[in-house]
C-alpha distance (Angstrom), angle and dihedral (degrees) to the residues before:
residue distance angle dihedral
M1 . . .
K2 3.78 . .
R3 3.78 116.4 .
G4 3.77 121.5 -123.6
G5 3.73 116.2 -25.9
N6 3.71 137.9 159.7
V7 3.78 127.0 -59.5
L8 3.77 120.3 -78.5
E9 3.78 118.7 -92.2
K10 3.81 91.2 -116.4
D11 3.80 89.0 59.5
M12 3.80 94.2 51.2
E13 3.80 91.9 77.3
L14 3.81 91.2 50.1
I15 3.80 90.7 48.2
L16 3.79 91.2 50.9
L17 3.81 90.9 49.0
A18 3.81 90.8 47.2
K19 3.80 91.5 51.0
R20 3.81 88.1 52.9
G21 3.80 90.1 55.8
D22 3.82 103.3 -90.3
R23 3.81 102.3 146.7
E24 3.79 93.1 -173.2
A25 3.81 91.2 58.0
L26 3.80 91.9 50.5
T27 3.80 90.4 46.8
K28 3.82 90.1 54.9
L29 3.80 90.8 49.6
L30 3.80 92.3 49.6
V31 3.81 94.2 45.7
N32 3.81 89.7 52.4
R33 3.81 89.7 53.7
Q34 3.80 98.7 38.5
A35 3.82 96.6 102.7
K36 3.81 92.2 49.4
L37 3.81 91.6 47.6
Y38 3.80 91.8 48.1
K39 3.80 92.6 48.0
T40 3.80 91.7 49.8
A41 3.80 92.8 48.2
L42 3.81 91.5 46.1
L43 3.78 92.3 50.9
Y44 3.78 90.2 48.4
I45 3.80 99.5 48.2
H46 3.84 104.9 17.7
N47 3.82 95.9 -139.4
K48 3.83 125.8 105.5
E49 3.79 98.0 -149.2
D50 3.79 94.4 46.2
A51 3.81 90.5 46.5
L52 3.81 89.9 54.7
D53 3.81 90.1 48.5
I54 3.80 90.2 50.6
V55 3.81 92.4 50.6
Q56 3.80 90.0 48.7
E57 3.81 92.7 48.6
T58 3.81 90.6 45.2
S59 3.81 89.4 54.0
L60 3.80 91.2 49.4
Q61 3.81 91.8 48.9
A62 3.81 89.7 48.8
F63 3.81 90.2 54.2
L64 3.79 91.2 48.4
S65 3.79 96.6 46.7
I66 3.82 106.8 30.7
K67 3.80 89.5 108.2
H68 3.82 88.2 64.7
L69 3.81 93.7 58.3
H70 3.81 103.4 113.2
H71 3.79 102.9 177.7
L72 3.79 109.5 46.5
Q73 3.80 93.1 -166.5
Y74 3.82 89.1 64.4
F75 3.80 95.4 56.7
D76 3.82 92.8 122.7
T77 3.80 92.1 48.6
W78 3.80 89.9 49.5
L79 3.82 91.4 48.7
I80 3.82 94.0 49.7
R81 3.82 89.6 48.3
I82 3.81 88.7 55.5
L83 3.81 90.6 48.7
I84 3.81 92.5 50.7
N85 3.80 91.6 48.6
V86 3.81 91.7 48.3
S87 3.82 89.9 47.3
R88 3.78 91.8 51.8
H89 3.79 91.0 47.9
L90 3.81 96.8 47.6
Y91 3.77 98.2 37.7
R92 3.77 130.4 44.0
R93 3.80 120.4 -161.6
E94 3.78 91.9 -136.9
T95 3.82 91.2 70.6
P96 3.80 116.3 93.3
V97 3.79 115.4 -87.8
P98 3.82 109.8 -100.8
E99 3.79 123.9 -128.9
I100 3.80 122.2 -66.1
V101 3.79 106.8 -88.9
E102 3.76 135.5 -138.3
L103 3.77 112.5 -119.8
T104 3.77 127.1 -129.7
A105 3.80 117.1 -105.2
D106 3.82 91.6 -107.0
C107 3.79 93.2 53.9
H108 3.79 97.5 36.7
K109 3.83 98.3 80.7
Q110 3.77 95.8 48.5
V111 3.79 96.8 40.4
D112 3.82 91.6 48.4
L113 3.79 86.7 70.1
H114 3.80 89.8 54.8
Q115 3.81 101.0 34.1
D116 3.81 97.0 118.3
L117 3.79 91.1 47.3
M118 3.81 90.6 47.7
Q119 3.80 91.7 54.0
D120 3.80 90.9 49.1
L121 3.82 91.5 49.5
V122 3.81 89.7 67.0
M123 3.79 89.1 76.5
V124 3.82 99.4 37.5
P125 3.83 114.8 109.3
E126 3.82 110.4 -98.5
K127 3.80 98.9 -113.5
F128 3.82 90.0 56.5
C129 3.80 95.3 37.4
V130 3.81 94.5 58.4
V131 3.80 92.5 50.6
L132 3.82 92.5 47.0
I133 3.82 91.9 49.8
L134 3.79 93.2 49.3
F135 3.81 92.3 45.7
Y136 3.81 101.9 42.2
F137 3.79 103.9 27.1
N138 3.81 102.4 30.8
E139 3.81 92.1 32.6
L140 3.79 93.1 -137.1
Q141 3.78 123.5 164.2
E142 3.78 119.0 -112.1
S143 3.82 90.2 -110.9
E144 3.82 91.3 54.5
I145 3.79 91.6 48.6
A146 3.80 88.2 51.3
K147 3.82 90.2 54.2
I148 3.80 92.3 47.9
L149 3.80 93.8 49.3
R150 3.80 94.0 35.0
V151 3.78 93.4 -128.5
P152 3.81 131.4 120.8
T153 3.81 117.8 -84.7
G154 3.81 88.5 -117.2
T155 3.80 89.4 60.2
V156 3.81 90.1 52.7
K157 3.81 90.9 50.2
S158 3.79 90.6 48.7
R159 3.81 92.8 48.7
L160 3.81 90.8 47.6
N161 3.80 90.8 52.1
R162 3.79 93.7 44.7
G163 3.81 90.7 46.3
R164 3.81 90.8 50.5
E165 3.82 89.3 47.6
W166 3.78 90.1 51.1
L167 3.81 90.7 51.0
R168 3.83 92.6 46.6
E169 3.79 89.2 55.9
K170 3.81 90.3 51.9
G171 3.83 99.2 43.6
D172 3.79 149.6 -38.9
V173 3.79 97.7 -85.7
I174 3.80 97.3 106.5
R175 3.82 92.7 57.2
E176 3.82 89.0 72.1
Y177 3.80 89.0 64.7
């Protein structure tokens, strides 16, 4: 399976319509990506209610700023960047980690495969955690992660390696990947 990538051709028409102000088209795009957005937010902040708030705020920000999307083929990258920014704004890593959450049915199958890693990510420093989530759970390429975080690809590679190192020191989970 190829990591990351651009949006599907069938979505390009919806993205173009959304950029031109068609709210229904943008709604369809967001609904199709809702589970992925929720999963990413949940992995980042570890709290169901906050994850839902982040997805809602991400959707609102997408509606407000769709006209600023310059490269339609990078819609998903743009959307994840909004989600990360909203997550950082609404949640600070220095707050205590909330309770372990139950996952939605859609996310449960996929996250089961990564459950040990997910639990370990709670303690990983934020700059490594974000990169690990985008790489392992969203299956994005290093270059896409670099665009989302607005850092050089080398920085992403370094953070991936340092995050993996951090996890190796804490357990054997990363060896499965």
